[in-house]
N, C-alpha and C positions, 0 to 999 in steps of 0.2 A: 302418615302418607309416605310410601316408599318410592323414591325416584328411580327411574330406569337408568341403566348404565350409560345409555346414549345421552340422557339429560345431564347426568353427572359429568360426562366428558365435555359437553358444551359449557357447563358452568366453570369447569376447570380452565378452559381456554378463553373464557369471556374477558378476563382482565387483559390478556394479550391482545385480543381483538379490539378492545376499547382503546388501546394505544395505536395499533397498526392501522386501523381503518381511517381515523381522522388525520393522523400524522404521517402516514406512509402511502396508503392506497389512494386516498382522495387526492393528495397533491400530484401523484403520478398521473391519475386520470385527467386532472385539470391540465397538466402539461401536454398530455397526448391530444386532448381536444384543441388546445391552443395551437398545436403544431399543424393542424389542418384547417385553421381559420385564415381569413384574409385580413390585411391591415390597410388603413388609409395612409400609412407612412408617418403619422403623427402620434402614435401610441394607441389609437383606437382600433378595435378589432370587431369584425362582424362575422356571424356564422354563415359562411358560404364555403362549403367543403371544397378543398383544393389540395393537391399534392405538390403544388409548385414550390412550396418551402423545402420539401425533401429533395426535389429535383435540383433546385438552386444549390443546395448544400452538396449534393452528390456530383454536380458538374464542376464545381470549383476545384481547381488544382491546389488551391491553398488548403482545402480541407484535407487532402491526402498528405500534404507536407506536414500539417499540424499533427495528424494522427501518427505519422512516421516519427516525429520528434517525441511525442508523448509516449508512444509505445517503447521507443528506444530508452527513454528515461526509466520507464517502468521495468524493463528487462534488466538494465544495468543495476538499478537499485535492488531488484529482486536477487540478483546474483550475489552482490556484495553483502546485503543484509543476511542472506541465507548462510553464506560462509562464516561471517562473524557470529551470527546468532547460534549456529550449530556448534562452533568450537567453544563459545562462552558457556552454552548450556552443557556441553560435554564435560568441560572442566568442573563446573559446579556440581554435576551429578556424580562423576566417576573419580574425581581427583581431590575432592574436599571430603574428608572423612566424617566430620561432624555435620549432621543435618542442620543443626542450629546455625553453625557458621556459614553453611551453604546458603541458607535463607537470608542471613545477614548480608552476604556478598550479593545475593540476588536483589535485595532491596537497594544496595548501593548502586546497582545498574539503573535503578529508576530515579536516582537523585537528579540527573539533568532534566528529567521530565516534570520536575516540580515547578519549573518556570514555564513561561509562555513559549510557544513555538516560534514566535517572532523574535524573541530575545535570543533563543538558541541559534536561530538562523543568522541573525545580524552579528552574533558573536564571532562568526567566521571571517567577517570583513577585516578586522584588525590583524588577523593571522594570514590571510591570503592576498592582501593588497600588495601593490608594488613596493610600498614602504612598510609592509607588514612584518611580523616576527619571522615568518618562514624565509622570506626573501632576504631580510637583514642577516639572518643566521647563515644562509648559504653564501651571501656576499662576504660576510666576515670570515668564513672558513676557506674562501677561495674556490668553492665548487662552481660558482657561476661568475661571469663578468658583468652581467646586467640583470635586472629583476626579471623574473619569469612572469610574463603577462597572462598566461593561460590559467593561472591559479584562481583568479577572481574575474567575475563577469564573463563566465564561459560555461560550456556544458559540464566541464569538470567541477566547477563550483556548485552547479545545480545538483549533480550526483552526490557530491560530498554532503551537502545540506540534507538531501533526502535520506541518505544512509544514516546520518547522525540522528535524524528525527524518527526514523522508522525501524531501526535495528531492534528496539525493545519489543516491537510487534512480532519479531521472529524469535527472540529469546524466550518469551513467555510460553508460547505453545510448544516449542521444542523442548524446553525445560520440563514442562508437564508430561510430555510423551516419554522422555528419557527417564523421568523419575519413576515411571511405572515398570521399567525394565527390571526384571529380577536379577540381582547381582550374581546369584548362583549360576545363572546361565553363562555369564561371562567367565566366571571362575572355572566352570566345567569345560568350556571351550579352551581355556588356557591349559588346563590339566591334560586335555586331549592332544595338545601340541599345536593348536591353532595360533597363527601369528596375530599380532596386533592389527595388521591390515585386514586379515580375514575376519576378525571379530568385528571390525568397523564395517566391512562390506556386507557380511552375512547376518549380523545381529543388530548392531547399533542403528545403522541407517534404515534398514527395513522396518524396525520397530519404532522408528521416529518419524515415519512418513506422514502420519496424521498431523503431527505438530508442524512439520515443514509445509504441508499443504495449507493448513489454517493460516500460518504466517504469510504464505504466498498470497492467499486471498486478501488478507488485510493490506499488505504492501501494494499489490497491484491496484486494488480498489481506491486506496488513498492517493496514489500517484496519478492515476487516471482522472481523478476528480479534483486535482489541485491546479492552481495557476499562480498562486502568490509566490511560492518558492522560485518557480521558473522566472517570474517577472523580476524579482529582486536580485537573485543570484546570477542571472544572465545579463543583468544590466539593460534589459530590454532587447537584447540581441537575439533572443529565442522566444517564441510564443508557444502557447499550448492550446489544446482544443477548448478547454473551459474558458481560457482567456479570450478566445475568439467570440464565443457566444455571450460572454460578459460584455464585450464591446457592442454586440448587437443589442443587448438590453439597454446599454447606456445611450444608444441612438434610437430607442423606442421600437426596435424591430423585434417585437415579442414572438410572433409566429416563427420566424427564422431561428431565433434562439431556442424556442421550444422544440423545433424539429432537430436541431443539433443536439439538444439534451436527450431526446429520445434515441437518436442514433448512438450517442455515447453510452447510454444505459444498456442498449442491446449489445454493443461490443464488449462492455465490461462483463455482462452476464455470460457472453460466449467465452470469454477468457476464464471466468470462474468455472464455467461448465467444463472447460478443457482441463483445468486443474483437478476438478472432482472426477473427471473421466480417468485420469491417471491414478488417483488415489481415492479409494472409497473410504471416506472419513468415518462413516458410521460403522463399517465393518472393521476398520483398524482399531477404533476405540473399543468395540465390543470384544475384541480378542483378549 
């Protein structure tokens, strides 16, 4: 019996569907349904269609403040991880002669990620605290007269923790993109009299766009969906969108939390769509 090409195609994607449907599509549908349900205020929900949950979230000034803070962290983290990730990947690809040694250095970059995110985040506290190593070193050298308070439990500390945790998500895709660049193109540009800056602007960066875009999607998605780093590293002084509807869940306001989750999902999808609008990843990879 010969199967049609259409049947073979469905058989090929069936393992993926077997994972996506129960673990991705169904939970999203459940959240969407819960967002338009009403609650009795004690954790019970009943199917009486309403948009009041969305209206309450949209009318709250707190919602806009939380989104401003979360998007701010996402943009700052994106900028710093992109800069660090790009130059690390560039060094590994174009300045390390041996591919084996480059891969070894690449693996060294992953060593901090062999431990828990919580451990890596908390490890900054002894460094950034008032009596931490950085303040003690600055006091000892006479650069400051009193400890710097902004280093810990501040927006600065939140961004530092995010950059520490997420830079690897920039290094990996950019490294993969740069590794596909033919070194002979760079050599030809040098022979033609192009400067290092021109090579970077017209060859390296354009041919690394797919990696930068993929890294940006990873970083933005993770930061927008996180609340633990903000909660710990800001000392409770700053909140996040996810932290807000986590609090709603803790007080059994499930429909409001679901509405907030749907809005956040839409905003993240729009941000990802904007990144894909700038860089056509499939086209860049196919080149």
